[in-house]
N, C-alpha and C positions, 0 to 999 in steps of 0.2 A: 632297771637292770643294767645300767650303763657301766657299772664298775665290776662287771663279771670277771673273776680271775680265770681267764681261759686256760692258763696252766694251773690246774686245780691245786697242785702242791706249790703254794706261793706264799709270800709274806702275809697276805691277808688271811690265807687259810691257817697259817701258824698263829696269827693273832686271834682267830676264832677258837682255835684249840686252847690257847691260854685263857680266853674268856670263859669257855665251858669248864675248864679246870678251876678257874677263880670263883665262878658262881655269881649269881645276881646280888645286887644290893639288898641287904637283909632288913632295911628300914620298912616298917609296916605303914603304908600310906593311910592317912585319914583326911581325905580331901574336904575342902570347905564347901564345895558345891555338890548337889545331888544329881547324878547323871540321869536319873529317871525323869527329872523335871525339864531336861534340855529339849528344846524344839529343834527339829531336823528338817531341812529342805533337801530334797534329792534333785540334783541338776544332771540332766542327761544330754551331753553333747553328742550330736549325731550327724553323719554325712553319708548319704546313700546306704542306709542300713535297713532296707525293707525286709531282708531275710533274717535279720537279727533282732529288730526292735520288738516283735511280739514275744520272743524268748526273754529278752531283757525285762519287759514289763510283767510277764508271767511270773518270773522269779521274784520280782519286786512285790507283786501282789500277795505272795505267800509269806512275806517277812513277818516275824512276830512283833516287830515295832513298826507301826505305821507312820510315815512321814507327815509333817504338817502340810507340805506342798510337794508336788512333783512337777518339775519344770523341764520340758523338752526344748532344747535349743537346736533347731535344724539349721545347719551351716551351709545352706545353699544346695540341698540335695536335688538331684534330677530324677529321683525315683519316687516311690509311693510311701516313703518313710512316715511322713506326717499323717497321711490318710490312714495308714494301717494303725498307727499309734492312737489316733482319735477314735477309730472304730473299736479297737481293743478296749479302751478305757470306757467308752460309752456302754458297751455290752456288759462290762463287769463292774459298773458303778464306781469307777475310779475317777476322781477329779484330776484333770490334767491341764496345765498351763502350757501353751505352745507358743514359741517365738520362732518365726520362720524368716530367714534371711534370703535376700535375692541372690547374693553371691557369698562365697566363703571368705571369712576373715580370720579363721583360726580359733583354736581352743583357748588361748590366753585371754582374749577379750571376754570370752564367755565366763570364765572364772572370775575375772575382775568385776564385770557388771553385776553378776549375781551376788557377789560379796558386798556390793554397795547398795543394790536396789532392794534387797530383802533383809529381814531383821532376825532371822533364825539364829540360834546359838551354834548350830552345826551345819556346815555346808558339805553335803555328801555328794561326791562326784562319781557318777556311774556312766561309763562310756556306753554308747548304744550297741556296741558289739560284745558286751560283757554280761555274763549271767551270774547272779549270786547263788552259788550252789548250796550254801548253808542257810537255812531258814532264819537263823538268829544272827546273821552277819552284821546287820546294822546295829542291832542291840548290843552285840559284843564290842564292836569298835567304839561305839559311843561310851560304853561302860569304861573301857580302858582309857579312852581319851580324857575322861574326867577323874582319873586317879592321881593327877598332879597338874598344877597350874603351868608347869613347864612342858607339858605334852601338847604339841601343836597339830599333829596329824596321826592318824591310826589307820592301818590297812590290814587286811587278812592275807592269807596265802593265795597266790594267783597262779593258776596252771592253764594250759591250752584248752580251748573249747573244741572237743572232738565230735565227730558225727554221732557217736553213741550217747553223748550228753544231750545232743539235740533230740534224738529219738526218745530219750527218757522223759523229756519235757512234754511230749505228745500226750502223756497220760494225765496231764493236769486239766481240770475242768475249764479253767479260764482260757486256756489255749484252744480247747475243743470248741468253745463258743465262737472264738474268733475265726477259726478255720471253717466253721460251719457257715459263717457270713461271707468269708472270702476263700472259697475252695481253690481259687487260682493261686493263692499265696503259697510260697514255699519257705520252709524254715531252714533250707539248705542254700548256700550260695549258688546262683544260677550259672554254673560253669560246667565244662565237660569233665570226663573222667581223668584226663591228664592233669588238669588243674587241681582236682581233688587229690591226686597222687602227690603233686608238689606240696600241697598243704599238709598232707599226711607226713611227709618227710620232715617238714618244719615242726609239726606237732611233736614228733618223736625226739628231735634234737632239743627243742625247747623244754620238753617234759623232763629230760635228764638234767638240763642246765638249771631250770627253775627249782627242781626238787633239791638238788645239791645246795644251791644258793640259800634257799629259804629254810631248809631243814638242818643246815649245818653252818654255813658262813654267816648268814644274817642272825641266826640263833646265837652264835658265839658273840657277835657284835652287840646284840641286845643284852646279853648277860654281862659283858665287860663294860659297855658304855651306856647302856640303857636306851639305845636307839640305833638307827641306821642312817646312812647319808641322805637318802630321799625315799619317800613312799612310792609304792607302785600306784601310778596315777589313774588306773582304769577303774578302781573301786576303793576310794579313800575318803575318810572323814576328816575335815579340817575344822578347827575352831574358826568360825567365820570372822570374828573381830580381829584375831591374830593374822589371818590371811589378808584381810583388808589393810590393816595398819602396818604390819611388819613387811609385807611384800609389795602390794600394789601402791599404797599411798607413798611408800618410801622410794620405790624404784621406778615408778612411772615417770616422774619428772626427769629422771636421768636416762632411762632407756625406752620410754614409751611402752609398747607392747612387745618389744623385741627381747623377751626373756629367754634367750638361747633357743636352740632347735628342739628342745623338749621341756615344756614348762614345769613339769613335776620335779625334774632334777634341779632346776634353778630354785624353785620354791623350797625344796628340801635343804639345799645349801644355805639359803637365806635364813631359814629357821634355825639351823645349827649355828650360824654365825652370830645370831642374836641370843643364844643360850637356850633355845627351845629344842625339843626332841621329836623325832619321827619314829614311831614304834610300829612293829609288825606282830600280828597274832598268828599262832600256828594251829589254832583250834577251829578256825572258820575259813571257808574256801570260796573263791570265785573263779570263774573260767572265762577267758577272753579269746576271741578269734585271732589266730596268728596269720601272717601273710604267707603266700605261696613262696616256695624256696627261692624262686628267682627274684623275689622282692625283699628278701631278708637283708641283702647288703644295704639297701636304701634305709631300712629301719635301723640297722646297726649304725649307719652313718649318723642318723639323727641322735641316737642315744650317746654314742661315743663322742661326737662333736660337742653335744651339749655338756657332757662331763668336762671336757677340756675347756670349753668356754666358761663354765662355772668355776673351774679352777682359776682361770684368769681373773674373774670378777671377785672371787673370795680367796685371794692369795694369802691373806693373813691367817685364815682358817687352815690352809694347807701347811703353813709353817708352824703349826701348833707343837709338833714334836720337839722343836728347838727351844720351846718355852716351858717344857715339862718340869724342869727343876724349879723354876720360879713359881709355877703353879703349885708344885708339891709343898714348897716352903710356906706359901700363903695358906694352903689348906691345913697344914700343921699348926700354924699360928691361930687360925680360926677355931680349930678343935681345942687348943689349949685355953683360949679365952672362954669358950663355951663351958669347958669343964670347971674353970675357975669362977664361973658365974659372972664374968665381965661382959658377956654378950647376951643379947635378948634370947630367951628360950622360946622356940617356936611352938605355936599351938597346933598347927597343921603340918604334918610330916609328909615328906615326899621322897621317893627313891631318886637317886642320881641328881639331887638338887644342885643347881649351879646358878651363879648370878646372871641376870639378863644384861643385854647390851653389847654393841659392837666394840665399845671402849675396852671392855674386859677381854674380848677376843684379841684385840690389838696388843694388849699388854701381856696376857697370860695364855692365850690360845684356848682350845677346847679339847677334852679327851678324845672326842670323835675325830679330831684332826689327824690322829694316827691312822685311821682307816683311809682318810682322804689322801694323805701323803703316800701310804703304801700302794693305794690304787693307782695314783698318778705314776708312781715308779714302775709298777707292773705294766701299765698301758703303753709306756714308751719303751721300757727296757726289753721286755720279752720279745716283741716282734722285731726289734732292732737286732738282738742277738741271733735270732733265727735267720734274718736276712744276711747277716755277716757270715754265718756258717754256710749258707747257700752260695753266696758270692765267692767264698774261698774254697768251695767244693769240699767241705769237710763232711762228706757223706756218712762216713762211719760214726763219728761223734754225734752227728745229727740223728742218725737212726737209733743209736743207743739212747740219746736224750729223749726222743719221742716215745720209744718203747718203754723206757723206765717210767716216764711221766704217765703214760696210758695205764700202765700196771698199777701204779700208786693211786692215780685218780679213780680208776674203776674199783679198786679195793676200798677207798674211802666212801664212794657212792654206795657200794653194796652194804657197807657197815651201817649207814644211816637209813637205808631202805628196808626197814624191818617189815617182814611179811610180803615183800615184793623183790627179794634179793636176786632171784634168777632172772626175772624180767629186766631189772635195771642193770644186771651184769651184761646181758645181751645188748640192751640199748646203749649202754656206755661204750661198748666196743664198736658198735655200728656208727655212732655219731662222732667218734674220735677224729676222723678226717675232716669233718665239718668244723670242729672246734679249732683245728690248726689253720684251716682256710680263713676262718673269721679272724684269727689272731693276726695273720699276715695282712688281711684287709685293713686292719687298724692303721697300717703304715700310710695308706691312702688318706684316711681320716686325719692323721697327724699332719700330713703334707698340706692338705686343704686348710686345716686350721692355721698352720704357720703362714701360709700364703695370705689368708684373710687378715691375719694380724700384722704382718710385717711388709707385705708387698702391696696388696690391694687396699689396705686400711679399711676393710669392710667389716663392720660390727653389727650389721643388720641381721642378727641371728634370730630367726623366728620360725616356729613350727607352722 
């Protein structure tokens, strides 16, 4: 979610409007591989998730597609995460592989080691604080993952995990068994009412933001370019061999495990840079626990800084718009050769097909590079303009700008929120001040990134 257009009427929003008007690639895919035969390993990275891991496993237990293996990676928890997970699985006849670390080393090494140590076709990452709301979530993302050789990752729509979602899980038999064995366990975070209130504020803010992003902005990008910049990393399916070879085998010798402050953003950029696509589905849902409102700035820093760091590492991808004409000419030439029978006619067809390899990106760029370029422009330009208006005390133009943007943004949100328009109208107005505060906070992120790059020479960026 790092490339959020905080000013909802933005270049990326207009790009998504163009994408929705343009429509998707009409090529009918006939993939070479049968998705039903793919083996799936579920990897659950967890750190102090004793109140969430029973919910995570309960949702996993009701999936229509059963994984080959479920691997819990406990990253040095100090609570009862592993104990609760083992008990839950023993009671419900679920095979669980647990790897327990003495101290935390981060999520990136977890993804890397499992991509190398296991042999599944699909590595499905499910964070310990995330619940698969749709029973066919894994089935659907694997099905879409196999609709083209150029699709490297697939995720569903992710929204905040609310207290009402936790209560609904209490009706499941598998969770009842667990709570019968562990009556002291709580499926709610063990915090006071004030902390619950703070998380409720975050849930409302993120619900508005995620809904708009995934039901409009990302949907337009999917239609126009066949993918998004990076998957939502808390519930995502990767082609394991692509994750291993394109990301870890290639970049570990250069960067070690320091794949920016948020690994899913770096992974998404690396896939795009090599001609692969990251896709998102709108018909399956997952819910993930959000931080309390006081911790939101820290999470935003991780996401935003990772976006800037990835722009630094994949600068040729960001320059793609300046290579559009060259790419257009090449595409026309290929189409002419295919029509004249001079090029090999493909047996297996794929939407949004493009050549693989970084050399192609270097020479021609990638269509998704438009999203990256626009996002980078927004991230730097919008907060800078607001800061200049504040420093020059241009209060009236500032007020008019914010009022107009809030009106347009709320209107767009209400338009896409079919069936919940009144709810999202009120939420959109309530969270507007938070959106602008987050926008200004990005100036701190930009400053820290610039200092790391040019003053401290620190590139040990790692989650």
